[in-house]
C-alpha positions as CSV (number, residue, x, y, z in Angstrom):
1,X,17.0,-5.3,-5.4
2,X,20.5,-6.8,-3.9
3,X,21.1,-9.7,-1.8
4,X,18.5,-9.7,1.1
5,X,19.7,-11.9,3.8
6,X,19.1,-12.0,7.3
7,X,22.3,-12.1,9.3
8,X,23.6,-14.4,12.0
9,X,25.6,-11.4,13.5
10,X,22.7,-9.1,15.5
11,X,23.5,-5.8,13.5
12,X,21.2,-2.9,14.4
13,X,19.8,-4.5,17.2
14,X,17.0,-6.9,15.3
15,X,16.8,-9.2,12.8
16,X,17.2,-8.7,9.2
17,X,19.5,-5.9,8.5
18,X,22.3,-6.2,6.1
19,X,24.0,-9.1,4.4
20,X,27.5,-9.9,5.0
21,X,29.7,-12.9,3.6
22,X,31.2,-13.7,7.0
23,X,27.9,-13.6,9.1
24,X,25.6,-14.9,6.4
25,X,24.8,-18.7,5.4
26,X,27.2,-19.6,2.5
27,X,24.6,-20.7,0.0
28,X,25.9,-21.4,-3.5
29,X,22.4,-21.5,-4.8
30,X,21.4,-18.0,-2.9
31,X,24.7,-16.1,-4.5
32,X,23.5,-17.6,-8.0
33,X,20.3,-16.1,-7.7
34,X,22.2,-12.5,-6.4
35,X,24.4,-12.6,-9.3
36,X,21.5,-13.1,-11.9
37,X,19.9,-9.8,-10.7
38,X,21.9,-7.7,-12.6
39,X,22.4,-9.8,-15.6
40,X,18.8,-10.3,-16.2
41,X,18.2,-6.4,-15.4
42,X,21.1,-5.6,-17.7
43,X,19.3,-7.5,-20.8
44,X,15.8,-5.6,-19.4
45,X,17.7,-2.4,-19.9
46,X,19.3,-3.2,-23.0
47,X,16.0,-4.4,-24.8
48,X,14.1,-1.0,-23.3
49,X,16.7,1.1,-25.1
50,X,16.8,-0.9,-28.3
51,X,13.2,-0.6,-28.5
52,X,13.0,3.1,-27.4
53,X,10.9,2.4,-24.3
54,X,13.6,4.0,-22.2
55,X,11.8,7.4,-23.3
56,X,8.5,6.5,-22.0
57,X,9.3,4.9,-19.1
58,X,12.4,6.7,-17.5
59,X,11.9,6.2,-14.2
60,X,11.4,2.4,-14.7
61,X,14.8,2.5,-16.9
62,X,16.4,4.6,-14.1
63,X,15.3,2.0,-11.5
64,X,16.9,-0.7,-13.6
65,X,20.4,1.1,-13.9
66,X,20.1,2.1,-10.4
67,X,20.0,-1.5,-9.2
68,X,22.7,-2.3,-11.6
69,X,24.7,0.5,-10.2
70,X,24.5,-0.8,-6.5
71,X,25.8,-4.3,-7.2
72,X,28.8,-3.2,-9.0
73,X,29.5,-1.1,-6.1
74,X,28.5,-3.0,-3.0
75,X,29.9,-6.4,-4.7
76,X,33.7,-5.7,-4.6
77,X,33.4,-4.1,-0.6
78,X,31.8,-7.5,0.8
79,X,35.2,-7.7,2.9
80,X,34.9,-4.3,4.2
81,X,31.8,-4.4,6.6
82,X,31.4,-0.7,7.5
83,X,31.3,0.4,3.9
84,X,29.4,-2.4,3.0
85,X,26.7,-2.0,5.7
86,X,26.3,1.7,4.8
87,X,26.3,1.6,0.9
88,X,24.0,-1.3,0.9
89,X,21.1,0.6,3.1
90,X,21.7,3.7,1.4
91,X,20.7,1.8,-1.9
92,X,18.3,0.0,-0.2
93,X,16.6,3.6,0.4
94,X,17.5,4.6,-3.5
95,X,15.7,1.6,-4.5
96,X,12.7,2.2,-2.5
97,X,12.1,6.0,-3.5
98,X,12.6,4.9,-7.1
99,X,10.1,2.0,-6.8
100,X,7.6,4.6,-5.5
101,X,8.2,6.9,-8.6
102,X,7.8,4.0,-10.8
103,X,4.5,3.3,-9.3
104,X,3.7,6.9,-10.2
105,X,4.8,6.7,-13.7
106,X,2.7,4.0,-14.1
107,X,-0.3,5.6,-12.7
108,X,0.2,8.6,-15.0
109,X,0.4,6.3,-18.2
110,X,-2.7,4.6,-17.3
111,X,-4.7,7.8,-16.7
112,X,-2.9,9.4,-19.8
113,X,-6.3,10.0,-21.5
114,X,-8.2,11.6,-18.0
115,X,-6.2,15.1,-17.3
116,X,-8.5,15.6,-14.1
117,X,-7.9,11.9,-13.0
118,X,-4.0,12.2,-13.4
119,X,-3.8,15.4,-11.5
120,X,-5.6,14.3,-8.6
121,X,-3.5,11.3,-8.6
122,X,-0.3,13.0,-8.5
123,X,-1.4,15.1,-5.3
124,X,-2.3,11.8,-3.7
125,X,0.7,10.3,-4.6
126,X,3.1,13.4,-3.3
127,X,1.1,13.4,-0.2
128,X,1.3,9.5,0.2
129,X,5.3,9.7,0.0
130,X,5.5,12.4,2.6
131,X,3.5,10.4,4.8
132,X,5.5,7.2,4.6
133,X,8.8,9.1,4.8
134,X,7.0,11.0,7.8
135,X,6.2,7.4,9.2
136,X,9.7,6.1,8.8
137,X,11.3,8.6,10.4
138,X,9.1,8.2,13.6
139,X,9.9,4.3,13.6
140,X,13.7,4.9,12.9
141,X,13.9,7.3,16.1
142,X,11.7,5.6,18.4
143,X,12.9,4.4,21.5
144,X,11.8,0.7,21.0
145,X,14.6,0.0,18.6
146,X,18.3,-0.6,18.3
147,X,21.1,1.8,17.3
148,X,20.9,1.7,13.7
149,X,18.0,4.2,12.9
150,X,18.7,4.2,9.1
151,X,18.1,0.5,8.8
152,X,14.6,0.7,10.5
153,X,13.8,3.7,8.5
154,X,14.6,2.2,5.2
155,X,12.5,-1.1,6.1
156,X,9.6,0.5,6.9
157,X,9.8,2.7,3.7
158,X,10.3,-0.4,1.7
159,X,7.4,-2.0,3.4
160,X,5.3,0.7,2.5
161,X,6.2,0.6,-0.9
162,X,5.4,-2.8,-1.4
163,X,1.9,-2.0,0.2
164,X,1.4,0.5,-2.5
165,X,2.8,-1.8,-5.6
166,X,0.6,-4.4,-4.4
167,X,-2.5,-2.1,-4.3
168,X,-1.4,-0.7,-8.0
169,X,-1.8,-4.4,-9.5
170,X,-4.9,-5.2,-7.7
171,X,-6.4,-2.0,-8.8
172,X,-5.4,-2.8,-12.5
173,X,-6.6,-5.9,-12.4
174,X,-10.0,-4.8,-11.5
175,X,-10.2,-1.9,-13.5
176,X,-8.0,-2.2,-16.4
177,X,-11.1,-2.9,-18.7
178,X,-12.8,0.3,-17.5
179,X,-9.6,2.2,-18.2
180,X,-8.8,0.9,-21.7
181,X,-5.4,-1.0,-20.4
182,X,-4.7,-4.1,-22.3
183,X,-3.1,-6.8,-20.2
184,X,-0.5,-7.0,-22.9
185,X,0.8,-3.9,-22.8
186,X,4.1,-3.1,-21.1
187,X,2.7,-0.7,-18.4
188,X,0.7,-3.8,-17.3
189,X,3.7,-5.9,-17.3
190,X,5.8,-3.5,-15.4
191,X,2.8,-3.1,-12.7
192,X,2.8,-7.3,-12.7
193,X,6.5,-7.6,-11.9
194,X,6.3,-4.9,-9.0
195,X,3.0,-6.7,-7.5
196,X,4.0,-10.0,-7.8
197,X,7.1,-9.5,-6.1
198,X,5.7,-7.1,-3.4
199,X,3.0,-9.7,-2.5
200,X,5.4,-12.9,-2.1
201,X,7.7,-10.4,0.0
202,X,4.8,-9.3,2.2
203,X,3.7,-13.0,2.7
204,X,7.4,-14.0,3.3
205,X,7.6,-11.4,5.9
206,X,4.4,-12.4,7.6
207,X,5.7,-16.1,7.6
208,X,9.0,-15.1,8.9
209,X,7.8,-13.1,11.9
210,X,5.6,-15.7,12.8
211,X,8.3,-18.3,13.1
212,X,6.9,-20.6,10.2
213,X,10.0,-19.8,8.0
214,X,13.7,-19.8,8.5
215,X,16.0,-17.1,7.5
216,X,17.7,-19.3,4.9
217,X,14.5,-20.2,3.3
218,X,13.5,-16.8,3.5
219,X,16.6,-15.3,1.5
220,X,16.2,-18.3,-0.9
221,X,12.4,-17.5,-1.8
222,X,12.9,-14.0,-1.9
223,X,15.5,-13.7,-4.3
224,X,14.1,-16.5,-6.8
225,X,10.8,-14.4,-6.5
226,X,12.5,-11.0,-7.4
227,X,14.1,-12.9,-10.3
228,X,11.0,-14.1,-11.6
229,X,9.8,-10.5,-11.3
230,X,12.4,-9.6,-13.7
231,X,11.6,-12.4,-16.1
232,X,8.3,-10.7,-16.4
233,X,9.5,-7.6,-17.4
234,X,11.9,-9.2,-19.7
235,X,8.9,-10.8,-21.4
236,X,6.7,-7.9,-21.7
237,X,9.8,-6.0,-23.1
238,X,10.5,-8.6,-25.8
239,X,6.7,-8.7,-26.4
240,X,4.9,-6.4,-29.3
241,X,3.6,-3.9,-28.0
242,X,-0.4,-3.5,-27.9
243,X,-2.3,-0.4,-28.7
244,X,-4.7,1.1,-25.8
245,X,-8.1,-0.6,-26.0
246,X,-11.4,0.9,-25.7
247,X,-12.8,1.1,-22.1
248,X,-15.6,-1.6,-21.6
249,X,-17.9,1.4,-20.1
250,X,-16.1,4.9,-21.3
251,X,-19.3,6.9,-20.0
252,X,-18.6,5.9,-16.3
253,X,-14.8,6.9,-16.9
254,X,-16.1,10.2,-18.4
255,X,-18.4,10.8,-15.5
256,X,-15.6,10.5,-12.9
257,X,-13.6,12.8,-15.2
258,X,-16.4,15.4,-15.6
259,X,-17.1,15.0,-11.9
260,X,-13.6,16.5,-10.9
261,X,-13.6,18.9,-13.6
262,X,-16.7,20.5,-11.9
263,X,-15.5,20.3,-8.5
264,X,-12.1,22.2,-9.6
265,X,-14.3,24.6,-12.3
266,X,-17.9,24.7,-10.8
267,X,-20.5,25.6,-13.5
268,X,-22.9,28.1,-12.5
269,X,-26.3,26.4,-11.6
270,X,-29.2,26.9,-14.7
271,X,-32.1,26.2,-12.1
272,X,-34.8,28.9,-11.6
273,X,-35.3,28.1,-8.3
274,X,-32.4,30.6,-6.9
275,X,-33.7,33.3,-9.4
276,X,-37.4,33.1,-7.7
277,X,-35.8,33.1,-4.4
278,X,-33.8,36.1,-5.0
279,X,-37.1,38.0,-6.7
280,X,-39.4,37.0,-3.6
281,X,-36.7,38.4,-1.1
282,X,-36.3,41.7,-3.0
283,X,-40.3,41.8,-3.0
284,X,-40.4,41.4,0.7
285,X,-37.7,43.7,1.7
286,X,-39.6,46.5,-0.7
287,X,-43.0,46.3,1.0
288,X,-41.3,46.1,4.4
289,X,-39.5,49.6,3.6
290,X,-42.8,50.9,2.5
291,X,-44.6,50.0,5.7
292,X,-41.8,51.8,8.0
293,X,-42.2,55.0,6.2
294,X,-43.7,57.6,8.6
295,X,-47.4,58.4,8.4
296,X,-48.1,55.7,6.3
297,X,-50.6,52.9,7.5
298,X,-49.6,49.3,6.7
299,X,-51.8,48.6,3.4
300,X,-53.2,45.3,2.3
301,X,-51.8,44.6,-1.4
302,X,-54.7,44.2,-3.7
303,X,-55.1,41.5,-6.4
304,X,-53.1,42.0,-9.6
305,X,-56.3,42.3,-11.8
306,X,-57.7,45.1,-9.7
307,X,-54.6,47.1,-9.6
308,X,-54.3,47.3,-12.9
309,X,-58.1,48.2,-13.7
310,X,-57.4,51.0,-11.4
311,X,-54.3,52.1,-12.8
312,X,-55.8,52.1,-16.3
313,X,-59.3,54.2,-14.9
314,X,-57.3,56.6,-13.4
315,X,-55.2,57.1,-16.6
316,X,-58.4,57.7,-18.5
317,X,-59.8,60.4,-15.9
318,X,-56.4,62.2,-16.4
319,X,-56.8,62.3,-19.8
């Protein structure tokens, strides 16, 4: 995340488009918070690299490196407004896409022991991302907005990703015990950082849209919350990794896994009812065919014991 600042200058026909030093409020605290982002992210990336955790969470590591690169790219271009504007929103789009990919990476790590649930989640994530892109494009080219569709598209995509990130941490808080995920694991810390920032940003957006929060306050709180999220990642990256715990109710999770496996690969039923039904149908069809023969009167079937005795006596007479 880079400096998120609502501009005094109206850019893109709406509020909250692109930060610019000539139009934004020159606040030393906000700038210090902005400068702290790449510094803290660099520390987290170095710790992950030295502990070899970048191999376990490559997308999260790429997310950190991308944010550092975005800051290094756009910071010297503050004086060139056009380049700064387009590079800022291009970086925001890259950040949103990588943020969604990090959610998928967390999901795969959480459901690593459950192959069927992991495969189902991958399909759901792909379709969810396509839906978010479609909604962003539709909102961007709506006639009710201004002349910068890229801004509205990226903003819509960012807010959609924030909703998914917030929902992910709620899911882990509720079901981590059933999945055997410890709250001291790095995967939980990554989700906690994203979920904390996403929840706070959504709340700040609601207060800002309702007129309960000024733009300067929004910028200050938003950047401070993001710094706290990075501190959460830093603390979990330094902490000693804890092994995966055993699930509280493993049978329930195994039933979910087995249920999905049965849906994908149905097992033939062992019930005798279908077999009896097919036998009765064959018997009925056979008797109906015999009754339809020419010159043959419909006969009433005799009891089983009588027919057996008659066949036995007939065989004796022939003998």
